[in-house]
C-alpha positions, -999 to +999 in steps of 0.1 A: -002+000-001+032+023+009+040+017-027+012+026-044+011+060-023+051+065-034+041+059-066+017+086-066+032+112-049+065+104-075+038+111-105+026+140-088+059+156-082+067+147-123+033+167-133+042+196-116+080+195-130+065+194-165+037+214-165+013+210-196+009+244-204+033+265-224+041+302-219+019+322-244+037+343-271+033+378-265+013+377-301-010+356-282-015+377-252-017+406-275-044+389-295-066+378-261-061+414-250-077+428-280-106+401-280-111+414-243-115+447-252-140+436-279-162+411-252-162+444-228-174+467-256-203+438-261-210+440-226-213+478-222-241+477-247-261+447-235-293+456-218-292+431-190-275+435-159-237+421-167-219+443-137-200+409-122-192+399-162-180+434-166-157+434-136-145+399-144-134+412-182-120+444-167-100+428-144-085+402-175-079+433-193-058+449-168-041+416-160-031+408-197-020+449-202+002+445-172+014+412-188+021+429-220+041+459-202+014+482-210+013+514-186-019+515-167-029+548-179-025+536-214-051+503-206-075+523-190-077+546-223-080+516-243-111+502-218-123+541-225-124+537-260-138+505-263-170+511-239-196+535-236-184+549-202-157+545-177-167+508-159-163+519-122-160+555-118-131+578-130-096+568-120 
């Protein structure tokens, strides 16, 4: 029984040493950034209450902008250009 547990532990350690996901290229991150901006724009025009989804998309855009090395001011400007109004007040 302890051999099975030891084997499971070894398999888990190997799995974490070789993660299945690879790092994304800057082109993939940039594409996802602009896709998230487009999704945000669509959410701004939806009539139903989508505040939680807007907040999640907003956070994703900010994170992707950070990964791309964009200054926060530029990310907020991009969001403002792709929305009907500033999402959570003025910054």
